[in-house]
N, C-alpha and C positions, 0 to 999 in steps of 0.2 A: 222494956221496949214500950215506946209510945206509939199508939195507933189512933189516927183520927178517922172517923166514919162520917162522911157528909151524906145525909139522906134528903131526898127531894122528890116532889111529885112528878110522875111521868108526864112527858107532853101529852096534852089533850085531856088531862085530868083537871077539873075545875079547882082553882085555888082562891076560895073566898078571903082568906087572910091576905093574900098578895093583892087581890082587887081592892080590898078595904085600905090597905096601905097606900097603893097607888092613888086611890081617890084622895086620901088624906094629904099626901105629898103635893098633889096638884092643887088642893084647896089652900095650901100653905104657900103657893106661888112657884112651885118647882115644875114649870111647864114642860121641860124636856124629858119627863119621866114617860116612857113608852110601854112600861110593863114591869111588874114586880112579881117575883115568885118567892115564897117563904118556905124554908126548909129547917133542918135541924142538924146540929153537929154533936157528935158523941166522941169523947176523948176517953180512950181506954189505956190503962197502964198494965201491960201484960208481961208475963215472964218471957225471957229471951228465947225460950224453946217452944213458944206458941207457934203453930204452923199456919201458913197461909190458908190452908183448908179449915182449920178451926175458926179463924177470923171470918172467913166467908160463911160459915155454918152459923156463927153468932148473928151475922147480919140478916141471913135469910130466915132464921128461926125466931128472931126476937127483935132485932134493932130496926128492921125495915119490913114494911108490908109490901112484899114484892109484887102484889097484884096491882097496886097504884103507885108504888114508890121505886125509885132507882136509888142506888148508893154508890159511893166512891170511897175506897180505902186508901189512906194515905199513911205510909209509915214514916216514922221519924219525927 
């Protein structure tokens, strides 16, 4: 089973990489950019009997820092 986990900073948490990317895009002439947030994507190949609870535990114990990050699990 393929599982994709998207991890991103919570609203209100400063994103220096996003700000730097936004600035760079604007300096390249992309004036319509009003904000950039940078995150990470983790793709897992798991056995079909992996439970939703196991996947959530993986996210909360290792894949995301839940103090400052949110995550979204996408199966398939």
